[in-house]
Backbone as ProteinMPNN parsed JSONL, in Angstrom:
{"seq_chain_A": "MRAPAGRPFDPVEEVALVARAKRELLLRVHRHRLRREDLEDSYSQATLELIAHTRRGGRFASAEHVANALEQRLLSRIHDRRRALSGRSPMQAALETAISLDCIAEQQIDIVDVRAELETLTLLRHDLRRVQLLARELTYDQRLVLASQIGQMDRSEFCRRYGWTGEKYRKVAQRARARLKALMARDELAVPLAAHAS", "coords_chain_A": {"N_chain_A": [[0.824, -0.982, -0.049], [0.551, 2.069, -0.777], [0.831, 5.417, 0.408], [-0.839, 8.738, 0.654], [-0.931, 10.776, -1.814], [1.471, 13.448, -1.118], [1.744, 13.022, 2.097], [3.245, 11.108, 5.151], [3.982, 7.51, 4.815], [2.228, 4.974, 6.587], [2.584, 2.6, 8.692], [0.625, 1.46, 11.004], [-1.572, 2.73, 10.072], [-1.71, 1.322, 7.468], [-2.289, -1.533, 8.507], [-4.806, -1.348, 10.101], [-6.573, -0.312, 8.237], [-6.385, -2.679, 5.759], [-7.429, -4.419, 8.106], [-10.008, -3.342, 8.367], [-10.962, -3.554, 5.958], [-10.943, -6.118, 5.207], [-12.937, -7.78, 7.544], [-15.414, -8.11, 7.323], [-15.525, -10.121, 5.433], [-13.887, -11.829, 6.892], [-14.978, -12.352, 8.739], [-17.267, -13.724, 8.101], [-16.201, -15.811, 6.892], [-15.429, -17.672, 8.581], [-17.639, -17.911, 10.542], [-18.626, -20.444, 10.798], [-17.282, -21.459, 13.141], [-17.378, -19.967, 15.28], [-20.015, -18.258, 17.799], [-21.074, -14.942, 16.7], [-20.789, -12.94, 18.357], [-18.564, -13.652, 20.1], [-16.462, -14.171, 17.638], [-16.608, -11.82, 16.798], [-15.24, -10.74, 18.543], [-13.119, -12.016, 19.057], [-11.626, -11.214, 16.336], [-11.152, -8.061, 16.963], [-9.188, -8.487, 18.963], [-7.293, -9.964, 17.899], [-6.581, -7.528, 15.342], [-6.255, -6.014, 16.929], [-3.602, -6.791, 18.03], [-2.262, -7.577, 15.53], [-1.755, -4.494, 15.107], [-0.425, -3.467, 17.876], [2.156, -4.986, 16.913], [3.197, -3.79, 15.084], [3.25, -1.25, 15.893], [5.509, -1.567, 17.924], [7.393, -1.585, 16.27], [7.236, -3.54, 13.749], [6.99, -4.294, 10.619], [5.221, -5.425, 7.552], [5.399, -6.653, 4.315], [3.637, -6.581, 2.636], [0.155, -5.643, 1.917], [-1.63, -7.674, 1.414], [0.208, -9.63, 2.975], [-0.509, -8.52, 5.563], [-2.767, -9.138, 5.953], [-3.093, -11.828, 5.591], [-1.276, -12.304, 8.222], [-3.195, -11.52, 9.652], [-5.352, -13.282, 9.548], [-4.463, -15.525, 10.58], [-3.495, -14.602, 13.126], [-6.648, -14.407, 13.717], [-7.4, -16.977, 13.752], [-5.816, -18.222, 15.673], [-6.989, -16.616, 17.96], [-9.425, -17.583, 18.127], [-9.009, -20.222, 18.417], [-8.039, -20.7, 20.6], [-10.587, -19.643, 21.935], [-12.322, -21.245, 22.007], [-10.915, -23.387, 23.42], [-11.144, -22.306, 25.469], [-13.845, -22.106, 26.106], [-14.17, -25.156, 26.086], [-13.835, -25.821, 28.322], [-11.566, -25.772, 29.65], [-11.291, -23.446, 30.79], [-12.473, -23.492, 33.526], [-14.505, -21.472, 34.446], [-15.175, -19.949, 32.44], [-16.411, -21.893, 30.755], [-18.566, -22.585, 32.486], [-19.71, -19.997, 32.725], [-20.647, -19.881, 29.995], [-22.986, -21.419, 30.213], [-24.254, -20.958, 31.859], [-27.263, -19.689, 33.364], [-29.345, -16.883, 32.717], [-31.172, -15.271, 35.466], [-32.307, -12.701, 35.42], [-35.447, -11.039, 34.796], [-36.648, -13.82, 35.751], [-38.566, -14.142, 38.082], [-40.779, -15.086, 39.793], [-40.627, -18.04, 38.572], [-39.741, -21.282, 38.127], [-36.205, -22.608, 38.455], [-34.727, -24.761, 36.489], [-31.755, -27.057, 36.537], [-28.977, -28.345, 35.236], [-26.68, -30.756, 36.227], [-24.661, -32.842, 35.763], [-22.226, -34.351, 37.182], [-22.672, -33.833, 39.463], [-24.066, -35.38, 42.531], [-27.262, -36.62, 43.19], [-28.833, -35.85, 46.108], [-27.0, -33.391, 46.161], [-26.883, -32.163, 44.599], [-29.654, -31.198, 44.635], [-29.837, -29.894, 47.124], [-28.396, -27.388, 46.22], [-29.92, -26.37, 44.363], [-31.806, -25.604, 45.811], [-30.198, -24.048, 47.516], [-29.873, -21.832, 45.54], [-32.063, -20.819, 44.803], [-32.807, -19.274, 47.447], [-31.066, -17.853, 47.296], [-31.702, -16.233, 45.127], [-34.228, -15.196, 45.916], [-33.683, -13.764, 48.356], [-31.77, -12.007, 47.638], [-33.136, -9.811, 46.62], [-33.962, -7.997, 48.573], [-31.73, -6.925, 49.201], [-29.745, -3.502, 48.173], [-30.564, -1.914, 45.465], [-28.198, -0.916, 44.141], [-26.153, -2.668, 45.643], [-27.066, -5.217, 44.492], [-26.233, -4.407, 41.775], [-23.377, -4.419, 41.815], [-22.712, -7.369, 42.664], [-24.194, -8.53, 40.983], [-22.373, -7.943, 38.602], [-20.025, -8.645, 39.652], [-20.512, -11.41, 39.584], [-20.72, -11.181, 37.003], [-17.972, -11.329, 36.211], [-16.891, -8.415, 35.357], [-14.673, -6.376, 35.595], [-13.339, -3.861, 38.656], [-12.274, -1.742, 38.096], [-13.246, -0.513, 35.409], [-16.081, -1.227, 35.802], [-16.758, 0.988, 37.206], [-16.197, 3.274, 35.706], [-18.039, 2.967, 34.233], [-20.054, 3.307, 35.989], [-20.112, 5.109, 37.235], [-18.523, 5.713, 39.537], [-16.46, 6.2, 42.596], [-12.96, 4.255, 43.602], [-13.273, 3.335, 45.931], [-16.024, 3.987, 46.895], [-17.195, 1.035, 45.299], [-15.987, -0.636, 46.673], [-16.717, -0.153, 49.337], [-19.464, -0.792, 48.901], [-19.504, -3.386, 47.627], [-18.325, -5.13, 49.702], [-20.476, -4.74, 51.874], [-22.226, -5.529, 50.521], [-22.344, -8.434, 50.2], [-21.767, -8.984, 52.957], [-24.317, -7.956, 53.797], [-26.258, -10.306, 52.391], [-25.149, -12.432, 53.66], [-26.028, -12.337, 56.316], [-28.711, -12.396, 55.25], [-28.726, -15.108, 54.544], [-28.473, -16.59, 57.029], [-29.616, -15.697, 58.559], [-32.423, -16.936, 57.065], [-31.91, -19.534, 57.247], [-32.162, -20.299, 60.127], [-34.889, -19.621, 59.967], [-36.228, -21.733, 59.655], [-38.104, -24.15, 60.963], [-37.019, -26.29, 63.498], [-37.882, -30.115, 63.121], [-39.149, -31.651, 66.271], [-38.634, -33.919, 68.1], [-37.088, -35.109, 66.146], [-35.841, -38.015, 64.499]], "CA_chain_A": [[-0.056, -0.05, 0.158], [1.075, 3.689, -0.342], [0.841, 6.748, 1.481], [-1.449, 9.313, -0.809], [0.39, 12.179, -2.348], [2.253, 14.375, 0.345], [1.14, 11.953, 3.265], [4.406, 9.828, 4.833], [3.948, 6.153, 4.94], [1.991, 5.04, 8.611], [2.601, 0.965, 8.708], [-0.474, 1.292, 12.009], [-2.668, 2.656, 9.349], [-1.734, 0.391, 6.596], [-2.929, -2.15, 9.452], [-6.192, -0.749, 10.526], [-6.98, -0.17, 6.667], [-6.823, -4.15, 5.95], [-8.303, -4.863, 9.343], [-11.315, -2.902, 8.166], [-11.664, -3.77, 4.804], [-11.091, -7.366, 5.486], [-13.663, -7.84, 8.396], [-16.931, -8.898, 6.935], [-15.19, -11.434, 4.954], [-13.054, -13.11, 7.735], [-15.813, -13.348, 9.702], [-18.113, -14.442, 7.359], [-15.662, -16.943, 6.478], [-15.183, -18.383, 9.992], [-18.614, -18.045, 11.479], [-18.846, -21.879, 12.04], [-16.428, -21.355, 14.24], [-17.795, -19.181, 16.883], [-21.05, -17.166, 18.1], [-21.04, -13.996, 15.871], [-20.32, -11.673, 19.041], [-17.297, -14.28, 20.501], [-15.604, -14.04, 16.313], [-15.838, -9.98, 16.667], [-14.271, -10.371, 20.156], [-11.552, -12.511, 18.184], [-11.355, -10.829, 14.967], [-10.826, -7.095, 17.44], [-7.989, -9.166, 19.633], [-6.46, -10.045, 16.634], [-6.367, -6.794, 15.126], [-4.962, -5.139, 17.908], [-2.383, -7.381, 18.37], [-1.079, -6.517, 15.013], [-1.378, -3.122, 15.295], [0.673, -3.295, 18.771], [3.19, -5.488, 16.7], [3.734, -2.858, 14.27], [3.999, -0.186, 16.413], [6.55, -1.875, 17.93], [8.349, -1.609, 14.93], [7.296, -5.161, 13.156], [6.625, -4.865, 9.005], [4.871, -6.054, 6.79], [5.78, -6.694, 2.887], [2.734, -5.894, 1.794], [-1.375, -5.382, 2.39], [-1.369, -8.904, 1.27], [0.747, -10.119, 3.993], [-1.017, -8.011, 6.487], [-3.964, -9.826, 5.572], [-2.819, -13.443, 5.864], [-1.374, -12.457, 9.281], [-4.709, -11.088, 10.45], [-6.242, -14.207, 9.557], [-3.207, -16.293, 11.257], [-3.766, -14.288, 14.468], [-8.017, -14.383, 14.308], [-7.249, -17.966, 14.007], [-5.066, -18.378, 16.88], [-7.874, -16.179, 18.848], [-10.439, -18.773, 17.927], [-9.158, -21.852, 18.962], [-8.347, -19.992, 22.145], [-11.509, -19.126, 22.925], [-12.994, -22.608, 21.713], [-10.543, -24.362, 23.957], [-11.948, -22.099, 26.727], [-15.915, -22.523, 26.234], [-14.67, -26.337, 26.315], [-13.387, -26.325, 29.416], [-10.093, -25.42, 29.929], [-10.872, -22.415, 31.65], [-14.132, -23.752, 34.126], [-15.112, -19.977, 34.434], [-15.131, -19.318, 31.277], [-17.305, -23.128, 30.845], [-19.919, -22.407, 33.305], [-20.336, -18.614, 32.257], [-21.406, -20.167, 28.322], [-23.763, -22.826, 30.67], [-25.391, -20.34, 32.612], [-28.739, -19.135, 32.989], [-29.715, -15.366, 33.534], [-31.594, -14.879, 36.81], [-32.965, -11.503, 35.378], [-36.757, -11.556, 34.265], [-37.611, -15.085, 35.936], [-39.403, -13.646, 38.73], [-40.843, -16.581, 39.88], [-40.397, -19.002, 37.978], [-38.341, -22.776, 38.819], [-35.654, -23.024, 37.245], [-34.539, -26.317, 36.174], [-30.499, -26.604, 36.286], [-28.597, -30.092, 35.195], [-25.023, -30.945, 36.553], [-24.423, -34.434, 35.879], [-21.286, -34.637, 38.052], [-23.408, -33.899, 41.177], [-24.775, -36.32, 42.96], [-28.939, -35.858, 43.316], [-28.723, -34.683, 47.124], [-25.747, -32.304, 46.36], [-27.994, -31.169, 43.007], [-30.992, -30.615, 45.338], [-29.444, -28.586, 48.507], [-27.401, -26.825, 45.41], [-30.893, -25.845, 43.714], [-32.746, -24.711, 46.811], [-29.594, -22.715, 47.778], [-29.567, -20.976, 44.464], [-33.308, -20.202, 44.807], [-32.542, -18.533, 48.219], [-30.34, -16.614, 47.122], [-32.205, -15.66, 44.544], [-34.971, -14.644, 46.596], [-33.068, -13.3, 49.206], [-31.04, -10.427, 47.001], [-34.768, -9.031, 46.478], [-33.303, -7.091, 50.354], [-30.327, -6.239, 48.9], [-30.401, -2.442, 47.634], [-30.115, -1.685, 43.994], [-26.067, -0.627, 44.265], [-26.043, -4.116, 46.262], [-27.309, -6.064, 43.155], [-25.48, -4.136, 40.637], [-22.206, -5.273, 42.088], [-22.943, -8.471, 43.275], [-24.218, -8.667, 39.873], [-21.09, -7.698, 37.817], [-18.617, -9.556, 40.498], [-20.239, -12.85, 39.058], [-20.464, -11.648, 35.607], [-16.599, -10.981, 35.895], [-16.707, -7.189, 34.957], [-13.299, -5.625, 36.18], [-13.71, -3.143, 38.955], [-12.392, -0.229, 37.026], [-14.716, -0.645, 34.324], [-17.588, -0.998, 36.451], [-16.233, 2.849, 38.341], [-16.199, 3.904, 34.758], [-19.358, 3.04, 33.606], [-21.502, 3.711, 36.343], [-19.017, 6.755, 38.142], [-18.433, 5.464, 41.068], [-15.408, 5.657, 43.016], [-13.125, 2.623, 43.416], [-13.832, 3.015, 47.931], [-17.754, 3.355, 46.736], [-16.857, 0.181, 44.596], [-15.321, -1.81, 47.599], [-17.884, -0.61, 50.455], [-21.249, -1.325, 48.6], [-19.527, -4.816, 47.572], [-18.367, -5.546, 51.056], [-21.682, -4.755, 52.423], [-23.899, -6.566, 49.918], [-21.942, -9.308, 50.885], [-22.03, -9.313, 54.153], [-25.815, -8.324, 54.548], [-26.702, -11.298, 51.708], [-24.495, -13.926, 54.048], [-26.166, -12.346, 57.079], [-30.142, -12.836, 55.298], [-28.851, -16.556, 54.177], [-27.74, -17.01, 58.073], [-31.354, -15.544, 59.108], [-33.2, -17.234, 56.696], [-31.81, -20.545, 57.557], [-32.269, -20.153, 61.418], [-36.059, -19.229, 60.113], [-36.602, -23.061, 59.027], [-38.414, -24.598, 61.964], [-36.843, -28.211, 63.205], [-38.711, -31.414, 63.479], [-39.547, -32.561, 67.34], [-38.129, -35.257, 68.389], [-36.958, -36.421, 64.959], [-35.246, -39.382, 64.462]], "C_chain_A": [[0.814, 0.915, 0.057], [0.245, 4.545, -0.16], [0.351, 7.504, 0.235], [-0.657, 10.289, -0.98], [0.752, 13.069, -1.253], [2.058, 13.789, 1.492], [2.104, 11.006, 3.434], [3.126, 8.455, 5.354], [3.517, 6.02, 6.256], [1.961, 3.511, 8.029], [0.914, 1.35, 9.589], [-1.146, 1.448, 11.024], [-3.019, 1.685, 8.375], [-2.661, -0.754, 7.528], [-4.784, -1.922, 10.028], [-6.59, -0.782, 9.113], [-7.342, -1.835, 6.346], [-7.771, -4.577, 6.704], [-9.934, -4.523, 8.839], [-12.07, -3.162, 6.429], [-11.57, -5.653, 4.154], [-12.008, -8.232, 6.535], [-14.808, -8.58, 7.986], [-16.206, -10.123, 6.466], [-14.885, -12.654, 5.587], [-14.037, -13.839, 8.945], [-17.456, -13.844, 9.0], [-17.346, -15.886, 7.016], [-15.165, -18.119, 7.535], [-15.923, -18.37, 10.889], [-18.643, -19.521, 11.456], [-18.618, -22.207, 12.918], [-16.945, -21.282, 16.006], [-19.428, -18.728, 16.702], [-20.487, -16.043, 17.2], [-20.237, -12.713, 17.195], [-18.397, -12.142, 19.918], [-16.304, -14.059, 18.946], [-15.274, -12.653, 16.759], [-14.917, -10.017, 17.485], [-12.897, -10.616, 19.798], [-10.699, -11.561, 17.392], [-10.411, -9.114, 15.932], [-9.175, -7.552, 18.01], [-7.098, -8.858, 18.615], [-5.716, -8.701, 15.664], [-5.36, -5.721, 15.967], [-3.308, -5.276, 18.053], [-1.224, -7.286, 17.015], [-0.969, -5.254, 14.375], [-0.394, -3.227, 16.268], [1.976, -4.042, 18.312], [3.779, -4.055, 16.102], [4.229, -1.364, 14.739], [5.372, -0.49, 17.552], [8.062, -2.042, 17.167], [8.226, -2.695, 13.761], [7.226, -4.2, 11.705], [5.982, -5.432, 8.587], [5.322, -5.577, 5.034], [4.709, -6.002, 2.515], [1.086, -5.6, 2.491], [-1.741, -7.002, 2.132], [-1.109, -9.694, 2.705], [0.182, -9.609, 4.9], [-2.317, -8.877, 6.753], [-3.767, -11.194, 6.206], [-2.291, -13.574, 7.265], [-2.65, -12.425, 10.042], [-5.657, -12.335, 10.962], [-5.405, -15.232, 10.514], [-3.949, -16.038, 12.453], [-5.59, -14.628, 14.897], [-8.141, -16.062, 14.952], [-6.836, -18.892, 15.463], [-6.052, -18.043, 18.418], [-8.919, -16.97, 19.335], [-10.203, -19.673, 17.96], [-8.717, -21.515, 20.913], [-9.509, -19.986, 22.879], [-12.848, -20.524, 22.63], [-12.206, -23.279, 23.101], [-11.247, -24.158, 25.383], [-13.076, -22.563, 27.451], [-15.642, -24.144, 26.305], [-14.433, -27.548, 27.3], [-12.323, -26.739, 30.097], [-10.207, -24.455, 30.506], [-12.545, -22.885, 32.245], [-14.69, -22.591, 34.122], [-15.703, -19.665, 33.529], [-16.806, -20.587, 30.491], [-18.301, -23.285, 31.422], [-20.4, -20.84, 33.528], [-21.453, -19.368, 31.049], [-22.336, -20.614, 28.867], [-24.826, -21.969, 31.529], [-26.099, -19.337, 32.504], [-29.084, -17.478, 33.542], [-30.809, -15.618, 34.41], [-32.517, -13.827, 36.463], [-34.765, -11.934, 34.278], [-37.549, -13.137, 34.411], [-38.39, -15.031, 36.905], [-39.512, -14.827, 39.361], [-40.918, -18.11, 39.667], [-39.165, -19.895, 38.244], [-37.346, -22.521, 38.005], [-34.559, -24.213, 37.665], [-32.732, -25.945, 35.817], [-29.995, -28.136, 36.92], [-26.546, -29.666, 35.321], [-24.873, -32.637, 36.317], [-23.268, -34.784, 36.479], [-21.851, -34.68, 39.313], [-24.137, -35.169, 41.28], [-26.252, -36.185, 43.061], [-29.062, -35.265, 44.689], [-27.834, -33.467, 46.973], [-26.585, -31.537, 45.671], [-29.121, -30.44, 43.477], [-30.466, -29.565, 46.273], [-28.782, -27.492, 46.813], [-28.805, -25.818, 44.827], [-31.815, -25.372, 44.805], [-31.781, -23.507, 47.136], [-29.293, -21.986, 46.477], [-31.489, -20.438, 44.641], [-33.314, -19.315, 45.969], [-32.099, -17.706, 47.832], [-31.156, -15.069, 46.117], [-33.807, -14.44, 44.848], [-34.288, -13.796, 47.531], [-32.169, -11.976, 48.895], [-31.933, -9.613, 47.189], [-34.526, -7.642, 47.607], [-32.669, -6.806, 49.713], [-31.16, -4.851, 47.837], [-29.922, -2.777, 46.234], [-28.788, -1.755, 43.787], [-25.966, -1.961, 44.603], [-25.519, -4.818, 45.044], [-26.829, -5.905, 42.106], [-23.979, -4.883, 40.898], [-21.763, -6.423, 42.124], [-22.914, -9.293, 41.395], [-22.987, -8.561, 38.538], [-19.7, -8.584, 38.66], [-18.911, -10.809, 39.998], [-20.157, -13.002, 37.735], [-18.758, -11.496, 35.203], [-16.017, -9.685, 35.206], [-15.731, -6.504, 36.208], [-13.687, -4.108, 36.82], [-13.741, -1.874, 38.065], [-12.894, -0.182, 36.141], [-15.811, -0.168, 34.731], [-17.653, 0.366, 36.663], [-16.618, 3.654, 37.186], [-17.633, 4.021, 34.133], [-20.487, 3.525, 34.385], [-20.688, 5.55, 37.163], [-18.772, 6.788, 39.43], [-16.903, 5.494, 41.461], [-14.941, 4.32, 43.507], [-13.431, 2.063, 45.459], [-15.285, 3.185, 47.999], [-17.547, 2.217, 46.381], [-16.748, -0.804, 46.526], [-16.186, -1.617, 48.876], [-19.368, -1.161, 50.209], [-20.918, -3.127, 47.973], [-19.165, -5.288, 48.67], [-19.563, -5.373, 51.627], [-22.51, -5.288, 51.847], [-23.222, -7.674, 50.829], [-21.927, -9.802, 51.979], [-23.662, -9.695, 54.581], [-26.198, -9.742, 53.287], [-26.153, -12.727, 52.81], [-25.475, -13.733, 55.457], [-28.071, -13.074, 56.8], [-30.039, -14.407, 54.917], [-28.818, -17.374, 56.121], [-29.741, -17.211, 58.994], [-32.501, -16.573, 58.582], [-33.178, -19.113, 56.93], [-32.125, -20.998, 59.31], [-34.572, -19.948, 61.35], [-37.14, -20.669, 60.194], [-37.056, -23.69, 60.579], [-37.862, -26.357, 62.121], [-37.551, -28.641, 64.066], [-38.64, -31.464, 64.769], [-39.247, -33.671, 67.357], [-37.744, -36.147, 67.382], [-35.791, -37.179, 65.14], [-33.844, -39.434, 63.35]], "O_chain_A": [[1.865, 0.821, 0.69], [-0.939, 4.506, -0.496], [0.753, 7.26, -0.902], [0.281, 10.571, -0.236], [-0.15, 13.264, -0.439], [2.507, 14.653, 2.245], [2.269, 10.134, 2.582], [2.032, 8.451, 5.919], [4.079, 6.661, 7.144], [1.354, 3.265, 6.987], [-0.027, 1.519, 8.813], [-1.622, 0.374, 10.656], [-4.145, 1.205, 8.252], [-3.843, -0.818, 7.191], [-5.652, -2.781, 10.185], [-7.197, -1.846, 8.99], [-8.458, -2.258, 6.646], [-8.821, -5.053, 6.271], [-10.863, -5.325, 8.934], [-13.201, -3.003, 5.967], [-11.971, -6.178, 3.115], [-11.864, -9.45, 6.425], [-15.026, -9.711, 8.421], [-16.307, -11.145, 7.144], [-15.185, -13.822, 5.342], [-14.059, -14.875, 9.609], [-18.477, -14.218, 9.576], [-17.977, -16.938, 6.908], [-14.642, -19.199, 7.26], [-15.531, -18.66, 12.02], [-18.715, -19.856, 12.638], [-19.231, -22.995, 13.638], [-16.943, -21.894, 17.074], [-20.003, -18.838, 15.619], [-19.303, -16.208, 16.908], [-19.378, -11.871, 16.933], [-17.457, -11.394, 20.185], [-15.167, -13.702, 19.253], [-14.144, -12.254, 17.042], [-13.841, -9.444, 17.316], [-11.886, -9.944, 20.006], [-9.542, -11.197, 17.601], [-9.222, -8.938, 15.666], [-8.155, -7.039, 17.55], [-6.375, -7.876, 18.449], [-4.543, -8.778, 15.299], [-4.349, -5.042, 15.78], [-2.339, -4.522, 18.136], [-0.014, -7.073, 17.085], [-0.299, -4.965, 13.384], [0.732, -3.11, 15.784], [2.948, -3.914, 19.057], [4.669, -3.39, 16.633], [5.097, -0.613, 14.293], [6.111, 0.432, 17.896], [9.207, -2.424, 17.413], [9.085, -2.71, 12.879], [7.543, -3.049, 12.005], [5.867, -6.46, 9.253], [5.51, -4.422, 4.65], [4.814, -4.855, 2.08], [1.038, -5.336, 3.693], [-2.304, -7.454, 3.129], [-1.981, -10.235, 3.384], [0.213, -10.536, 5.711], [-2.689, -9.172, 7.889], [-4.296, -11.531, 7.265], [-2.564, -14.635, 7.826], [-3.011, -13.224, 10.905], [-6.326, -12.508, 11.981], [-6.151, -15.752, 11.345], [-4.806, -16.801, 12.899], [-5.912, -14.998, 16.026], [-8.648, -16.425, 16.013], [-7.374, -19.842, 16.033], [-6.039, -18.67, 19.477], [-9.294, -17.097, 20.501], [-11.066, -20.447, 17.544], [-9.067, -22.019, 21.981], [-9.604, -20.223, 24.083], [-14.002, -20.558, 23.058], [-13.001, -23.731, 23.924], [-11.709, -24.989, 26.165], [-13.324, -23.06, 28.55], [-16.671, -24.768, 26.563], [-14.541, -28.771, 27.393], [-12.14, -27.687, 30.861], [-9.135, -24.173, 31.041], [-13.576, -22.689, 31.601], [-15.794, -22.725, 33.594], [-16.786, -19.088, 33.635], [-17.838, -20.191, 29.95], [-19.095, -24.128, 31.003], [-21.274, -20.508, 34.328], [-22.68, -19.416, 31.143], [-23.254, -20.38, 28.081], [-25.984, -22.301, 31.783], [-25.879, -18.318, 31.848], [-29.02, -17.11, 34.716], [-31.569, -16.431, 33.884], [-33.583, -13.849, 37.077], [-35.011, -12.788, 33.426], [-38.473, -13.603, 33.745], [-39.205, -15.952, 36.85], [-38.551, -15.58, 39.52], [-41.194, -19.043, 40.422], [-38.011, -19.541, 38.488], [-37.572, -22.208, 36.836], [-33.886, -24.454, 38.668], [-32.355, -24.992, 35.135], [-30.192, -28.78, 37.95], [-25.706, -28.894, 34.858], [-25.181, -33.408, 37.226], [-23.161, -35.994, 36.282], [-21.527, -35.509, 40.163], [-24.665, -35.83, 40.386], [-26.395, -34.968, 42.936], [-29.414, -34.086, 44.655], [-28.02, -32.533, 47.754], [-26.987, -30.428, 46.023], [-29.55, -29.389, 43.0], [-30.739, -28.381, 46.079], [-29.455, -26.472, 46.959], [-28.692, -24.594, 44.877], [-32.694, -24.602, 44.418], [-32.143, -22.331, 47.112], [-28.175, -21.469, 46.491], [-31.676, -19.24, 44.427], [-33.913, -18.286, 45.659], [-32.643, -16.607, 47.934], [-31.205, -13.843, 46.222], [-34.218, -13.426, 44.283], [-34.558, -12.649, 47.173], [-31.916, -11.099, 49.72], [-31.709, -8.631, 47.897], [-34.908, -6.495, 47.374], [-33.212, -5.801, 49.253], [-32.205, -4.833, 47.186], [-29.12, -3.654, 45.913], [-28.293, -2.732, 43.224], [-25.596, -2.613, 43.627], [-24.38, -5.018, 44.622], [-26.783, -6.832, 41.297], [-23.575, -5.81, 40.196], [-20.63, -6.709, 41.735], [-22.159, -10.087, 40.833], [-23.038, -9.344, 37.589], [-18.655, -8.993, 38.154], [-17.946, -11.556, 39.837], [-19.818, -14.014, 37.122], [-18.369, -11.549, 34.036], [-14.946, -9.708, 34.599], [-16.029, -6.23, 37.371], [-14.168, -3.229, 36.105], [-14.655, -1.236, 37.543], [-13.121, 1.028, 36.106], [-16.44, 0.827, 34.369], [-18.665, 0.951, 36.279], [-17.294, 4.661, 37.396], [-18.166, 5.023, 33.656], [-21.533, 3.995, 33.936], [-21.032, 6.711, 37.382], [-18.812, 7.718, 40.236], [-16.106, 4.884, 40.747], [-15.703, 3.401, 43.806], [-13.664, 0.979, 45.994], [-15.896, 2.683, 48.942], [-17.684, 1.647, 47.463], [-17.602, -1.419, 47.165], [-16.463, -2.617, 49.539], [-20.151, -1.73, 50.97], [-21.818, -3.962, 47.881], [-19.868, -6.283, 48.848], [-19.746, -6.479, 52.136], [-23.566, -5.612, 52.39], [-23.508, -7.795, 52.021], [-22.058, -11.017, 52.128], [-24.192, -10.654, 55.141], [-26.74, -10.467, 54.122], [-26.686, -13.834, 52.74], [-25.836, -14.815, 55.92], [-28.654, -13.838, 57.57], [-31.087, -15.052, 54.936], [-29.122, -18.55, 56.32], [-30.492, -18.028, 59.526], [-33.358, -17.018, 59.345], [-34.17, -19.831, 56.809], [-32.304, -22.194, 59.54], [-35.346, -20.091, 62.296], [-38.305, -20.737, 60.586], [-36.143, -23.649, 61.404], [-38.089, -27.304, 61.368], [-37.901, -28.216, 65.167], [-37.44, -31.212, 64.873], [-39.663, -34.467, 66.515], [-37.854, -37.373, 67.389], [-34.879, -36.896, 65.918], [-33.222, -40.484, 63.19]]}, "name": "protein", "num_of_chains": 1, "seq": "MRAPAGRPFDPVEEVALVARAKRELLLRVHRHRLRREDLEDSYSQATLELIAHTRRGGRFASAEHVANALEQRLLSRIHDRRRALSGRSPMQAALETAISLDCIAEQQIDIVDVRAELETLTLLRHDLRRVQLLARELTYDQRLVLASQIGQMDRSEFCRRYGWTGEKYRKVAQRARARLKALMARDELAVPLAAHAS"}
């Protein structure tokens, strides 16, 4: 690629132009490998890696060379993501199969974990329903912080998005966990014990 007349050649801009030109084609070609949002995320990561490489002094022989390097990086990110989703990253695998508790209200949630024994599975389902009900007694801010932590949102990203300070985030999160723990303990004590149980 050549720079327009009167402008110096910028290799970073060349990478950005190729990435923009090849985006839809590469996303279409590899659409069978991942969901669209995961594929777009992988493409963005691959593009940023090439830009960072170029800023560190890396060079490409031509626009075709950039396109080939971009596809190689994309495939590498796709393989990483697929490994994470298939269980190499337990947290990613869990998040992939998680059910959102939003808008469920009073509906029953069936959660299946083939590894768990029936008794353990029943107790876990019971605890999950208790958490769902008791979380309603938390403040909106407390629920928001806990939801962000479950969703693995970084604290700095949360504070930037909602305009909070780091100290406010820490205090609200600490109070939310303590309040939920106290609610769980109170709920445990509210269960009547059977008299003279055998």
